[in-house]
C-alpha positions in Angstrom: -13.9 40.8 -2.8 -13.7 37.3 -4.4 -11.6 36.4 -7.3 -13.4 35.3 -10.5 -13.2 31.5 -11.2 -11.2 30.9 -14.3 -12.7 29.1 -17.2 -11.7 25.5 -17.3 -12.1 23.0 -20.1 -15.2 20.8 -19.8 -13.1 17.8 -19.3 -10.0 17.8 -17.0 -7.8 14.7 -17.2 -6.2 13.9 -13.9 -4.0 10.9 -13.3 -5.8 8.1 -11.5 -4.0 6.8 -8.3 -4.0 3.1 -8.8 -1.4 2.1 -6.2 0.7 3.7 -3.5 3.3 2.7 -1.0 2.5 2.0 2.7 4.9 2.0 5.6 5.4 -0.8 8.2 3.0 0.6 10.8 0.2 0.6 8.3 1.0 -2.9 7.1 1.0 -4.2 10.7 -2.3 -2.6 11.4 -3.9 -3.9 8.1 -2.6 -7.5 8.5 -2.8 -7.8 12.3 0.7 -9.3 12.2 3.5 -8.6 14.7 6.8 -7.0 13.5 8.7 -10.3 13.9 6.0 -12.4 12.1 5.9 -9.9 9.2 9.6 -10.1 8.6 9.6 -13.9 9.1 6.9 -14.2 6.4 8.9 -11.9 4.1 12.1 -14.0 4.6 10.1 -17.2 3.8 8.6 -15.6 0.6 5.1 -15.9 2.0 4.5 -12.1 2.3 5.5 -9.5 -0.3 9.0 -8.0 0.0 9.2 -4.3 0.8 10.6 -1.8 -1.7 13.7 0.2 -0.8 12.6 3.8 -1.4 15.8 5.3 0.1 18.7 4.3 2.2 16.5 4.3 5.3 13.0 4.0 4.0 11.2 0.8 2.9 7.6 0.4 2.1 5.1 -2.1 0.6 2.8 -1.6 -2.4 -0.7 -1.3 -1.2 -2.0 -3.6 -4.0 0.4 -6.4 -3.0 -0.5 -6.2 0.6 -4.2 -6.2 -0.3 -3.7 -9.2 -2.6 -2.0 -11.1 0.3 -4.9 -10.2 2.7 -7.4 -11.3 0.1 -5.6 -14.6 -0.6 -5.6 -15.3 3.2 -9.4 -14.7 3.4 -10.0 -17.0 0.5 -7.9 -19.7 2.0 -9.5 -19.4 5.4 -6.2 -18.9 7.1 -4.5 -16.0 8.7 
């Protein structure tokens, strides 16, 4: 026996996910950088700094990493 589907309002407003955090393995894969190069670029201020999410967890905003990738494509460098 199946449950009846409740009546929902015609329009359901859900929050739009506009940005999220990504961890180092994802950043490395997306940028094709090595671990040491990534942190060298962060120290030099060339790559966005990670956000400290907890004592042991840091991550980057996806939008900031994507903007860096896009800027490298436009400049013709990697």
